[in-house]
N, C-alpha and C positions, 0 to 999 in steps of 0.2 A: 164246697170242697175246701178243706183247711190246707194251709201250706206250711210245711216245716221251715222252708226258707224264710217266709215272712215272719214267723215266730222267732227264728234264730237271729234275724237281722233287726228285730224290733221295728219293723216298718211302721211309720206313722199312718200311712194311707193304704187303703186296700189294694191288693193286686187286681188288675182289671183283665178279664178274659175277653178276647175278640173272637166272635163266632161268625161263620158264614152260614146263612140259613135262608130258606124260602118261606119260613113262618115268621110273621111279624108279631113281636111280643106286645101284649096288651098294656096300655098305660105307660109306654116308654116315652122318654123325651125324644122329640124329633123336630128338626127345622121345618119351617113352612116352605113348601115347594117354591123354588125360584127366589127365595130370600137369602141374603148373605148370612153366614154364621161361621164360627171357628170350631172345627172338629175338636181341637184341644180344649176349648172351653167346655164342651160337652164331656170330654174325657175327665176333666177336673171334677165335674158334678158326679161322675160315677165313682172316681177314686176317693173323693172326700165326703160325698153325701149319700153314697149307697144307692144312687139312682141307676136306672137302666136307660141306655140311649140306643136309637136305631137310625140307620141311614139307608137310603136307596138311591137310585140314579136320578131322582128328582129332589132329594133332600140332603145333599152332601155339603151344603153351606157355602163353599167357595171352590174355585177351579182347582187349586192345589189339594183341597180336601177330597174332591172327586177322584183325582189321580191317586192320592195317598191311600184311600180306602179300597182301591182296586176296581174302579168303574170305568176303566179305559183311559184314553188320552183326552181328558176333558179340556186340556189346554187348547185343543182345536176349536172350542167354543168360546174362548177368551175374545173380548172385543178386538177385532182385527186379526184374529187367529194367532198361530204360533209365532209369527214374526213380531207382532206387537207385544206378545207375552215376553219374548226374549229381551226386547228393549225395555219393557217394564221392570224386569228383574235386574237390569244392569243400568244403562245410562239414559234411559227414557226415550219417549216417542216424539219429543218436541222437534228434533232435527230431521224427522222423517215426514215426507208429504203424506204418506199413507196414515202414519200415526196422528198427525194433526187433523186429518179428515175424520178419522175415527173419533177422536176426542170431541170434535165439533158435533158429530152426529149423535154422540152419547151425552151431550151437555145437559140434557134434561134430567138425567139420573146420576151421572158420574160427577160427583161433587167432593169437596173437602179433600181429605188425605188421599183418597183413591185417585182423584183427578190429578193432584200434585204428583203422586208417584207414577201415574201413567205417563205424564208428560216428562217428568224429570228423573224418573227411575228410583228404584229402591237401593241401588248401589251394592247389591250382594255379589255381583260379578262385574269385572272391569268393562266388558263389552258384550254385545249380544252373541258374538261368536263363542265366547266362553260358556254362555248359557246353553247354546246348542250342543256343545261338547258334554255338558252335564246331562242334558236330555237324552243324548245318545247312550249314556251309561245308566240312566235311571231304569229300574226294572218295571216299567209301566205294564200293567196287566189288566185284563177284564175277567174278574172272578166268575166262576160258574154258579152264582147264587144271586138271589134278588136283594138280600139285605146283609148288611154288616151290623152286628149288635155288640155294644160294649156293656159288659155286665160284671159286677163285683164277683171275684172268684168264689167267694163264700156263698154266693147265691146260685151257683150252677146246680142244675138238676142232675140226677144220677145218669140220665141218658144224654147229657150235653158234653161234648168234647170241644174245647176251644181250639182255634187255629194257632193262636199265640197267646202268651200271658205277658202283661206289661207291669213292671214295678217302678214306682217312683222312689228314687234313692238319693240320699245325700252322698257326700264324697266317700265316707267310710263304707257305707252300704254298697255303693257302686264298686268300690275296690273289692269287697268281699264277693260280690256277684261275678266279677271278672275272674277272681281266683277260683271260685267254685265251678265256673264254666269249663275250666281246664283241669279240674281236680281229678276226674276219672279218665282223662284223655292223654295228658301230657301235651307237649307242643306249646307254641307261643301265640298262635293266632286263632284263639277260640272266641274272640269278641271283635266286632268291627265297628268303626265309627264313620259311617257315610255322611255326606252332607245332603240335607233335604229338609223339607218342611217337617214340623213336629209330627204331623199325622202320617207322613211318609216313612219316617224311621220306625214307627210302631206298626205301619201297614205294609206297603209294597216291598220295602227292603227286608222286613222280617218274613214276609210271604216267600220271597226268593230263598231265604235261608231254610225255611220250613220244607221246601221242595228238594233240598239237597240231602245227600246221604249222611253228612255230618254237619248238621245245622249249627250255626254260631249265634251267640248273643249279639244283639244290636244295641249299641249305645246311642242315645238320641237326645232330643231337646236342645240341639245346638242351633235351633232356629230362633233368632232373636225376636221375630214377630210373635211366635207362639209363646215364648217365655212370658210375655206380658200377661197372657191369659191364665198362667199358672202361678203368677207372682204371689197371689194371696195364700197359696199353699206352702210357700217357702222359696226364697230367692236362690237357694243353693241346690235345687233338685235337678236331676236328670232322669230320663227314662231308660230302663234296661228291659229290652223286649226279648223274650225267650220263646222260640218255636216250641210247640207243645212237647215234641219228642225230647228236646233238650231240657225243658222244664221237668219232665218226669225223671230224666237221668240225674239232674241236680237235686231234686227232692230226695231221691234214693241215696244220694251221697252225703247228705247232711250228717247222719250219725257217724261218729268216729273222725270227722273232718276237723279242720282248723277252727270251725265254728264252735267247737266244744272245748277249745284249748285256750291257754293263757293270753296270748296276744290279742285275739279277738275279744275275749271277755274283758281285758283291760281297756280296750277301746270303748266298749259299751259302758263301762263304769266311768270313764273319763267324760 
């Protein structure tokens, strides 16, 4: 599937389609069951290298990735459960008797940076109470499919329809996508910028939009941890995720829009 948007924006990296399916694609990249991996590192291999990646409820890479892809509240399986996860994301488990006991029990495999952050926190929220507020607002879901597949948009078969389409954009391209998302609608709130892991802003937050009557674009990659894994593709990139209904609408609106006029063309030339 070719994309008018990608062509008009001169995207450097291929748009990535996310599909829900019960059919596992042959030869796709996949994490080893039970082993750690970053979903966004796999995303980079698809966007930049033309690979196909697949995930299921045993091969989502990390707890945040399982949540982000739509495999339910995987944070319940975090060492020590949701309580320890909330402290992990904020000020750490060192001050908690439960947390210290979990760290000791997991000492055989919880090492290095993970152990340091488990005990002393990632500092992304001020306290575990703020993490719980975030969890209450996160659209955690369990999708009705066995697999989530990342596939270059150009490799989609005629019978394949993505759930969402993700574009890697620099600041100019991001701005154009925000404008195009509202071009056929009017209004001011056609793009949202939720906080979440990189995989969550291309996954569950976009899934929630896809289920609405007027789905919005989701601006993401405000996850500092995930940005490390896409650094080789460019330090100024963000993700813009389009529910498929919105993607189709925006594709149809490219002809005659600002993308064919002077201001955008001058930005491309600059």
